[in-house]
C-alpha positions in Angstrom: 19.1 1.5 14.5 16.5 1.2 11.7 14.7 -2.1 11.6 14.2 -3.6 8.1 10.8 -5.2 7.7 9.3 -7.4 5.0 5.7 -6.1 5.1 3.5 -3.5 6.7 1.5 -6.3 8.3 4.5 -7.0 10.6 3.9 -3.7 12.5 0.4 -2.7 11.4 -1.3 -3.4 14.8 1.0 -1.0 16.5 -0.6 2.0 14.7 -3.9 3.6 14.2 -3.1 5.9 11.3 -0.8 6.0 8.3 0.5 9.3 6.8 1.5 7.7 3.5 3.4 9.4 0.7 2.0 8.9 -2.8 4.7 9.3 -5.5 7.4 6.6 -5.0 5.4 4.7 -2.5 1.9 4.1 -3.9 2.6 4.9 -7.5 5.5 5.8 -9.8 3.7 8.7 -11.6 2.4 6.3 -14.3 0.7 3.4 -12.4 0.0 2.2 -8.9 2.0 -0.5 -7.2 -0.4 -3.4 -6.6 1.4 -4.6 -3.4 1.2 -1.1 -1.9 -2.5 -0.8 -2.7 -3.1 -4.2 -1.1 -1.2 -3.2 2.0 -3.2 0.0 2.5 -6.5 -1.9 1.9 -5.5 -4.5 4.5 -4.6 -1.8 7.1 -8.0 -0.1 6.7 -9.8 -3.5 6.9 -8.0 -3.9 10.3 -9.6 -0.6 11.5 -6.8 1.8 10.7 -7.1 5.1 8.9 -5.0 6.1 5.8 -4.1 9.7 5.0 -2.4 10.0 1.6 -0.1 12.9 2.2 1.6 14.3 -0.8 3.8 17.3 -1.7 1.8 17.7 -4.9 1.2 21.4 -5.6 -2.4 20.9 -6.4 -5.6 20.7 -4.3 -6.7 17.3 -3.0 -9.6 17.1 -5.4 -7.3 17.4 -8.4 -5.0 14.7 -7.0 -7.9 12.4 -6.5 -9.0 13.0 -10.1 -5.8 11.3 -11.3 -6.4 8.1 -9.2 -8.6 6.4 -11.9 -5.7 6.8 -14.4 -3.2 5.5 -11.9 -5.3 2.7 -10.6 -5.7 3.8 -7.0 -9.1 2.5 -5.7 -11.2 4.4 -3.2 -11.0 1.7 -0.5 -7.3 2.3 -0.1 -7.5 5.6 1.7 -9.6 7.8 4.0 -8.4 11.4 3.2 -5.9 13.1 0.9 -3.8 16.0 2.2 -1.6 17.9 -0.3 1.1 20.5 0.0 -1.1 22.4 -2.5 -3.9 22.6 0.1 -1.6 23.9 2.8 0.1 26.4 0.5 -3.2 27.6 -0.9 -4.3 28.7 2.5 -1.1 30.7 2.9 -1.4 32.2 -0.6 -5.0 33.4 -0.2 -4.0 34.8 3.2 -1.6 37.0 1.4 1.7 35.4 2.5 3.5 36.7 -0.7 1.1 39.5 -1.6 -1.9 39.4 -4.0 -0.1 40.1 -7.3 2.1 37.1 -7.9 4.3 35.6 -10.6 3.4 32.0 -11.1 6.5 29.9 -11.8 5.0 26.5 -12.8 3.4 24.5 -15.6 -0.2 25.0 -16.8 -1.2 21.7 -15.3 -1.0 23.5 -11.9 -3.5 26.2 -12.7 -6.0 24.7 -10.4 -3.8 25.8 -7.5 -5.3 29.3 -8.1 -9.0 28.1 -8.0 -10.6 29.8 -5.0 -11.7 27.4 -2.3 -15.1 28.2 -0.6 -13.5 29.2 2.6 -11.5 32.0 0.8 -14.3 33.3 -1.5 -14.5 36.6 0.4 -10.7 37.1 0.4 -8.9 39.7 -1.8 -8.3 38.0 -5.2 -5.0 36.6 -6.2 -3.8 38.2 -9.6 -1.2 36.4 -11.7 1.1 39.1 -13.2 4.5 39.2 -15.0 7.6 39.0 -12.7 8.3 42.8 -13.1 4.8 43.6 -11.6 4.8 40.9 -8.9 4.7 41.3 -5.1 5.8 37.7 -4.7 6.3 34.4 -6.4 4.2 31.3 -6.3 6.3 28.3 -7.4 4.6 25.0 -8.3 7.6 23.6 -10.4 9.5 24.4 -13.6 7.5 25.6 -16.6 8.9 22.6 -18.5 9.7 19.7 -16.2 11.0 17.6 -19.1 13.9 19.9 -19.9 14.5 22.6 -17.3 16.6 22.7 -14.1 16.7 25.4 -11.4 19.8 26.9 -13.1 17.5 28.0 -16.0 15.8 30.5 -13.7 19.0 32.1 -12.3 18.6 35.5 -14.0 14.9 35.9 -13.1 15.4 34.7 -9.5 18.3 37.1 -9.1 16.0 40.0 -10.1 13.4 38.7 -7.7 15.9 38.6 -4.8 17.1 42.1 -5.5 13.4 43.2 -5.4 13.0 41.4 -2.1 10.2 39.1 -3.3 9.2 36.1 -1.2 8.8 32.7 -2.9 5.9 30.5 -1.8 6.9 26.9 -2.5 3.9 24.7 -3.2 5.9 21.5 -3.4 9.0 21.1 -1.2 10.1 17.9 -3.0 13.4 18.3 -4.8 13.0 15.6 -7.4 10.6 12.8 -8.2 10.8 9.8 -10.5 8.3 9.7 -13.4 8.6 6.1 -14.4 12.3 5.8 -15.2 12.8 9.6 -15.5 13.8 11.9 -12.7 12.4 15.5 -12.8 12.9 18.6 -10.7 10.1 19.9 -8.4 9.3 23.3 -6.9 11.5 22.5 -3.9 14.6 22.4 -6.0 13.8 25.9 -7.3 13.0 27.2 -3.8 16.2 25.7 -2.5 18.1 27.4 -5.3 16.4 30.7 -4.5 17.3 30.4 -0.8 20.9 29.7 -1.7 21.0 32.9 -3.7 19.8 34.8 -0.6 16.1 34.8 -1.4 13.3 34.1 1.1 11.4 30.8 0.4 8.2 29.8 2.3 7.3 26.1 2.6 4.0 24.4 3.6 4.4 20.7 2.6 6.5 17.9 4.1 8.7 18.2 6.3 7.1 21.4 7.5 4.3 21.5 10.2 1.3 23.0 8.3 0.6 19.8 6.2 0.7 17.6 9.3 -1.7 20.0 11.2 -4.1 19.8 8.2 -4.0 16.0 8.2 -4.9 15.8 11.9 -7.8 18.2 11.3 -9.1 16.2 8.3 -9.0 13.0 10.3 -10.2 14.5 13.5 -7.3 12.7 15.3 -7.6 12.2 19.0 -4.7 12.9 21.3 -2.5 9.9 21.6 -3.4 8.4 18.1 -0.5 6.2 17.0 0.7 7.5 13.6 3.2 6.0 11.2 4.7 8.1 8.4 5.6 6.3 5.2 7.7 7.8 2.5 10.7 7.5 0.2 12.0 11.1 0.8 14.5 11.1 3.6 14.5 14.9 3.9 10.7 15.3 3.4 8.8 12.3 4.6 11.2 11.0 7.2 12.5 14.3 8.4 8.9 15.5 8.7 8.1 12.4 10.9 11.1 13.1 13.1 10.1 16.7 13.5 6.6 15.7 14.5 7.8 13.1 16.9 6.2 10.3 14.9 7.5 6.8 13.8 8.5 6.4 10.2 8.8 3.7 7.5 11.4 4.6 4.9 10.7 3.1 1.5 14.2 2.4 0.1 13.0 1.4 -3.3 12.0 4.9 -4.3 14.4 7.9 -4.6 17.3 6.0 -2.8 16.9 2.7 -4.6 20.3 2.8 -6.4 22.1 2.9 -3.1 20.5 -0.1 -1.4 21.7 -3.1 -3.4 20.7 -5.2 -6.4 17.2 -6.2 -5.3 14.9 -3.1 -5.0 12.5 -5.2 -2.8 15.2 -6.1 -0.3 17.5 -3.4 1.0 20.9 -4.6 2.2 21.3 -3.6 5.9 25.0 -2.5 5.6 24.3 -0.4 2.6 21.2 1.2 4.3 23.2 2.0 7.4 26.1 3.5 5.4 23.7 5.6 3.3 21.7 6.8 6.4 24.8 7.8 8.4 25.5 11.1 6.6 21.8 11.9 6.3 21.7 12.4 10.1 18.1 11.2 10.0 17.1 7.8 11.4 13.8 6.1 10.2 12.1 3.7 12.7 11.7 1.1 10.0 12.7 0.5 6.3 11.5 -1.8 3.5 12.2 -2.0 -0.2 8.7 -1.3 -1.6 5.5 -0.8 0.4 3.7 -4.1 0.7 
Protein backbone atom coordinates (compact mmCIF):
# COMPACT_ATOMS: atom_id res chain seq x y z
CA UNK A 1 0.00 0.00 0.00
CA UNK A 2 1.36 3.41 -0.98
CA UNK A 3 1.65 5.81 1.96
CA UNK A 4 0.52 9.38 1.33
CA UNK A 5 2.79 11.93 3.03
CA UNK A 6 2.53 15.67 3.50
CA UNK A 7 6.17 16.65 3.10
CA UNK A 8 9.57 15.22 2.22
CA UNK A 9 10.71 16.08 5.75
CA UNK A 10 8.53 13.27 7.11
CA UNK A 11 10.81 10.63 5.57
CA UNK A 12 14.01 12.55 4.75
CA UNK A 13 16.13 11.07 7.53
CA UNK A 14 15.55 7.58 6.13
CA UNK A 15 17.50 8.41 2.95
CA UNK A 16 20.98 9.52 1.95
CA UNK A 17 20.30 10.39 -1.70
CA UNK A 18 17.44 11.64 -3.85
CA UNK A 19 17.14 10.79 -7.54
CA UNK A 20 14.68 13.60 -8.31
CA UNK A 21 12.88 14.18 -11.59
CA UNK A 22 12.83 17.74 -12.89
CA UNK A 23 9.85 18.46 -15.13
CA UNK A 24 6.60 18.06 -13.18
CA UNK A 25 8.36 17.87 -9.83
CA UNK A 26 10.83 20.76 -9.56
CA UNK A 27 9.45 22.93 -12.38
CA UNK A 28 6.61 23.02 -14.92
CA UNK A 29 8.71 23.95 -17.94
CA UNK A 30 8.25 27.66 -17.25
CA UNK A 31 9.14 28.25 -13.61
CA UNK A 32 10.33 26.34 -10.56
CA UNK A 33 8.00 25.33 -7.74
CA UNK A 34 9.23 27.25 -4.64
CA UNK A 35 8.13 24.53 -2.19
CA UNK A 36 10.02 21.87 -4.16
CA UNK A 37 13.18 23.98 -4.18
CA UNK A 38 12.90 24.51 -0.43
CA UNK A 39 12.47 20.76 0.16
CA UNK A 40 15.61 19.92 -1.83
CA UNK A 41 17.62 22.64 -0.08
CA UNK A 42 16.50 21.35 3.31
CA UNK A 43 17.43 17.77 2.39
CA UNK A 44 20.93 18.87 1.43
CA UNK A 45 21.32 20.94 4.61
CA UNK A 46 20.58 17.74 6.49
CA UNK A 47 23.54 16.03 4.81
CA UNK A 48 21.77 14.37 1.89
CA UNK A 49 22.76 14.42 -1.76
CA UNK A 50 20.44 15.40 -4.61
CA UNK A 51 20.78 14.08 -8.15
CA UNK A 52 18.45 15.84 -10.55
CA UNK A 53 17.63 12.99 -12.93
CA UNK A 54 15.83 14.00 -16.09
CA UNK A 55 14.83 12.38 -19.35
CA UNK A 56 15.75 15.59 -21.18
CA UNK A 57 17.49 14.67 -24.47
CA UNK A 58 20.27 17.19 -23.85
CA UNK A 59 23.60 17.06 -22.01
CA UNK A 60 23.62 18.04 -18.35
CA UNK A 61 25.46 21.32 -19.03
CA UNK A 62 22.70 22.50 -21.35
CA UNK A 63 20.01 21.54 -18.83
CA UNK A 64 21.86 23.46 -16.13
CA UNK A 65 22.05 26.49 -18.42
CA UNK A 66 18.24 26.75 -18.25
CA UNK A 67 18.14 26.85 -14.45
CA UNK A 68 18.60 30.62 -14.23
CA UNK A 69 15.51 31.16 -16.36
CA UNK A 70 13.52 28.61 -14.38
CA UNK A 71 14.67 29.83 -10.98
CA UNK A 72 16.48 26.70 -9.77
CA UNK A 73 19.34 27.75 -7.45
CA UNK A 74 22.69 25.98 -7.26
CA UNK A 75 22.25 24.98 -3.61
CA UNK A 76 19.26 22.76 -4.44
CA UNK A 77 21.27 19.97 -6.10
CA UNK A 78 24.61 18.16 -6.28
CA UNK A 79 24.69 16.63 -9.78
CA UNK A 80 22.53 16.50 -12.89
CA UNK A 81 22.11 13.32 -14.92
CA UNK A 82 20.18 13.34 -18.18
CA UNK A 83 18.86 10.81 -20.62
CA UNK A 84 20.82 12.82 -23.16
CA UNK A 85 24.09 12.03 -21.36
CA UNK A 86 23.42 8.29 -21.31
CA UNK A 87 22.10 8.22 -24.88
CA UNK A 88 25.05 10.29 -26.13
CA UNK A 89 27.45 7.63 -24.91
CA UNK A 90 25.56 5.01 -26.89
CA UNK A 91 25.37 7.18 -30.01
CA UNK A 92 29.09 7.93 -30.12
CA UNK A 93 29.76 4.24 -29.50
CA UNK A 94 27.90 3.56 -32.75
CA UNK A 95 24.71 2.00 -31.35
CA UNK A 96 22.72 3.07 -34.46
CA UNK A 97 25.61 3.63 -36.85
CA UNK A 98 27.53 6.81 -37.61
CA UNK A 99 25.30 8.26 -40.34
CA UNK A 100 22.06 9.16 -38.59
CA UNK A 101 18.78 10.90 -39.31
CA UNK A 102 18.06 13.33 -36.49
CA UNK A 103 14.35 13.38 -35.68
CA UNK A 104 14.04 16.34 -33.32
CA UNK A 105 13.94 20.12 -32.96
CA UNK A 106 16.91 22.44 -33.48
CA UNK A 107 17.01 23.18 -29.74
CA UNK A 108 18.41 19.65 -29.28
CA UNK A 109 21.42 20.18 -31.58
CA UNK A 110 23.74 20.16 -28.56
CA UNK A 111 23.07 16.44 -28.29
CA UNK A 112 25.53 16.06 -31.16
CA UNK A 113 28.32 18.10 -29.54
CA UNK A 114 31.28 15.77 -29.00
CA UNK A 115 32.11 15.19 -25.30
CA UNK A 116 35.82 15.13 -24.43
CA UNK A 117 35.76 11.40 -23.75
CA UNK A 118 34.57 10.75 -27.34
CA UNK A 119 36.87 13.18 -29.17
CA UNK A 120 38.77 10.31 -30.83
CA UNK A 121 35.67 8.33 -31.82
CA UNK A 122 34.44 8.13 -35.42
CA UNK A 123 32.32 11.24 -36.11
CA UNK A 124 28.54 11.19 -36.15
CA UNK A 125 27.17 12.58 -39.42
CA UNK A 126 23.59 13.82 -39.67
CA UNK A 127 22.10 12.83 -43.04
CA UNK A 128 18.65 12.60 -44.70
CA UNK A 129 16.59 9.54 -43.81
CA UNK A 130 17.27 7.90 -47.19
CA UNK A 131 21.02 7.89 -46.43
CA UNK A 132 20.84 6.97 -42.74
CA UNK A 133 22.19 3.91 -40.93
CA UNK A 134 19.98 4.68 -37.95
CA UNK A 135 17.72 7.26 -36.30
CA UNK A 136 18.42 9.51 -33.32
CA UNK A 137 15.13 10.79 -31.92
CA UNK A 138 15.08 13.68 -29.45
CA UNK A 139 11.40 14.58 -30.00
CA UNK A 140 9.09 15.89 -32.73
CA UNK A 141 10.38 18.56 -35.09
CA UNK A 142 7.51 20.78 -33.95
CA UNK A 143 6.36 19.87 -30.45
CA UNK A 144 3.61 22.52 -30.58
CA UNK A 145 1.64 20.81 -33.34
CA UNK A 146 2.96 17.34 -34.17
CA UNK A 147 2.08 13.87 -32.88
CA UNK A 148 3.75 10.50 -33.55
CA UNK A 149 1.16 9.81 -36.27
CA UNK A 150 2.72 12.62 -38.34
CA UNK A 151 5.79 10.40 -38.79
CA UNK A 152 4.04 7.19 -39.86
CA UNK A 153 5.20 7.22 -43.50
CA UNK A 154 8.83 8.01 -42.68
CA UNK A 155 8.98 5.49 -39.86
CA UNK A 156 7.44 2.79 -42.04
CA UNK A 157 10.28 3.38 -44.51
CA UNK A 158 12.81 3.19 -41.67
CA UNK A 159 11.33 -0.09 -40.42
CA UNK A 160 11.48 -1.62 -43.89
CA UNK A 161 15.16 -0.62 -44.06
CA UNK A 162 15.77 -2.18 -40.63
CA UNK A 163 16.95 1.05 -39.01
CA UNK A 164 17.31 1.18 -35.24
CA UNK A 165 15.95 4.22 -33.41
CA UNK A 166 17.93 5.64 -30.50
CA UNK A 167 15.47 7.36 -28.15
CA UNK A 168 17.14 10.19 -26.24
CA UNK A 169 14.10 10.87 -24.04
CA UNK A 170 11.83 7.96 -23.01
CA UNK A 171 9.13 10.31 -21.67
CA UNK A 172 5.85 9.97 -23.55
CA UNK A 173 4.44 13.43 -22.72
CA UNK A 174 5.27 16.40 -20.48
CA UNK A 175 3.24 19.41 -19.41
CA UNK A 176 4.61 22.78 -20.51
CA UNK A 177 2.69 25.08 -18.24
CA UNK A 178 -0.92 24.13 -19.04
CA UNK A 179 -0.05 22.52 -22.38
CA UNK A 180 0.76 18.81 -22.89
CA UNK A 181 3.35 17.96 -25.54
CA UNK A 182 4.70 14.72 -27.01
CA UNK A 183 8.27 13.59 -26.32
CA UNK A 184 10.70 11.27 -28.07
CA UNK A 185 9.40 8.32 -26.07
CA UNK A 186 6.02 8.60 -27.77
CA UNK A 187 7.67 8.40 -31.19
CA UNK A 188 9.87 5.48 -30.14
CA UNK A 189 6.86 3.63 -28.74
CA UNK A 190 5.01 4.28 -32.01
CA UNK A 191 7.98 2.91 -33.98
CA UNK A 192 8.17 -0.18 -31.78
CA UNK A 193 4.44 -0.81 -32.25
CA UNK A 194 5.06 -0.69 -36.02
CA UNK A 195 7.67 -3.42 -35.64
CA UNK A 196 10.74 -1.17 -35.45
CA UNK A 197 13.65 -1.52 -33.02
CA UNK A 198 13.91 1.29 -30.43
CA UNK A 199 16.79 1.68 -27.96
CA UNK A 200 16.29 3.51 -24.63
CA UNK A 201 18.80 4.98 -22.17
CA UNK A 202 16.80 7.23 -19.82
CA UNK A 203 14.33 6.32 -17.07
CA UNK A 204 13.15 3.60 -16.48
CA UNK A 205 16.16 1.91 -18.11
CA UNK A 206 19.36 1.04 -16.19
CA UNK A 207 22.01 3.21 -17.97
CA UNK A 208 20.83 6.50 -16.45
CA UNK A 209 20.85 5.04 -12.92
CA UNK A 210 24.34 3.62 -13.41
CA UNK A 211 25.51 7.06 -14.57
CA UNK A 212 23.97 8.72 -11.50
CA UNK A 213 25.74 6.33 -9.15
CA UNK A 214 29.06 7.00 -10.86
CA UNK A 215 28.63 10.79 -10.73
CA UNK A 216 27.81 10.69 -7.02
CA UNK A 217 30.40 8.02 -6.20
CA UNK A 218 27.71 6.20 -4.26
CA UNK A 219 28.84 3.62 -1.77
CA UNK A 220 27.18 0.22 -1.51
CA UNK A 221 24.19 0.41 0.76
CA UNK A 222 23.41 4.09 0.14
CA UNK A 223 19.72 4.69 0.83
CA UNK A 224 18.19 6.16 -2.34
CA UNK A 225 14.71 7.61 -2.83
CA UNK A 226 13.48 8.17 -6.40
CA UNK A 227 11.04 11.08 -6.85
CA UNK A 228 8.93 11.61 -9.96
CA UNK A 229 5.51 12.13 -11.53
CA UNK A 230 5.92 9.53 -14.30
CA UNK A 231 4.54 6.19 -13.17
CA UNK A 232 6.12 4.30 -16.11
CA UNK A 233 9.42 6.18 -16.07
CA UNK A 234 10.33 7.52 -12.62
CA UNK A 235 8.43 4.98 -10.52
CA UNK A 236 8.90 1.96 -12.79
CA UNK A 237 12.61 2.77 -12.90
CA UNK A 238 12.80 2.83 -9.11
CA UNK A 239 11.04 -0.53 -8.90
CA UNK A 240 13.41 -1.98 -11.48
CA UNK A 241 16.41 -0.75 -9.50
CA UNK A 242 15.03 -2.02 -6.20
CA UNK A 243 14.74 1.52 -4.80
CA UNK A 244 12.03 3.28 -2.81
CA UNK A 245 9.96 5.86 -4.65
CA UNK A 246 7.90 8.99 -4.02
CA UNK A 247 5.16 9.50 -6.61
CA UNK A 248 4.25 13.16 -7.23
CA UNK A 249 0.55 12.89 -8.04
CA UNK A 250 0.15 16.59 -8.91
CA UNK A 251 2.10 16.18 -12.16
CA UNK A 252 1.02 14.06 -15.12
CA UNK A 253 -1.69 12.22 -13.13
CA UNK A 254 -3.15 15.28 -11.38
CA UNK A 255 -6.57 15.09 -13.03
CA UNK A 256 -7.19 11.64 -11.52
CA UNK A 257 -6.39 12.47 -7.89
CA UNK A 258 -9.21 14.80 -6.77
CA UNK A 259 -9.96 18.49 -6.61
CA UNK A 260 -6.91 19.58 -4.59
CA UNK A 261 -3.67 19.06 -6.51
CA UNK A 262 -1.74 19.32 -3.23
CA UNK A 263 -3.75 16.57 -1.50
CA UNK A 264 -4.38 13.35 -3.44
CA UNK A 265 -7.42 11.41 -2.27
CA UNK A 266 -6.39 7.96 -1.09
CA UNK A 267 -9.28 6.01 -2.72
CA UNK A 268 -8.68 7.75 -6.07
CA UNK A 269 -4.93 7.10 -5.87
CA UNK A 270 -5.48 3.43 -5.09
CA UNK A 271 -8.00 3.09 -7.92
CA UNK A 272 -5.64 4.77 -10.41
CA UNK A 273 -2.61 2.72 -9.36
CA UNK A 274 -4.35 -0.67 -9.55
CA UNK A 275 -4.27 -1.05 -13.36
CA UNK A 276 -0.77 0.45 -13.54
CA UNK A 277 0.60 -2.64 -11.77
CA UNK A 278 3.30 -0.42 -10.22
CA UNK A 279 3.22 0.49 -6.53
CA UNK A 280 5.16 3.57 -5.29
CA UNK A 281 6.43 3.52 -1.73
CA UNK A 282 5.08 7.01 -1.01
CA UNK A 283 2.92 9.64 -2.70
CA UNK A 284 2.27 13.37 -2.29
CA UNK A 285 0.53 16.03 -4.32
CA UNK A 286 3.43 18.37 -5.03
CA UNK A 287 6.99 18.05 -3.81
CA UNK A 288 7.46 20.09 -0.65
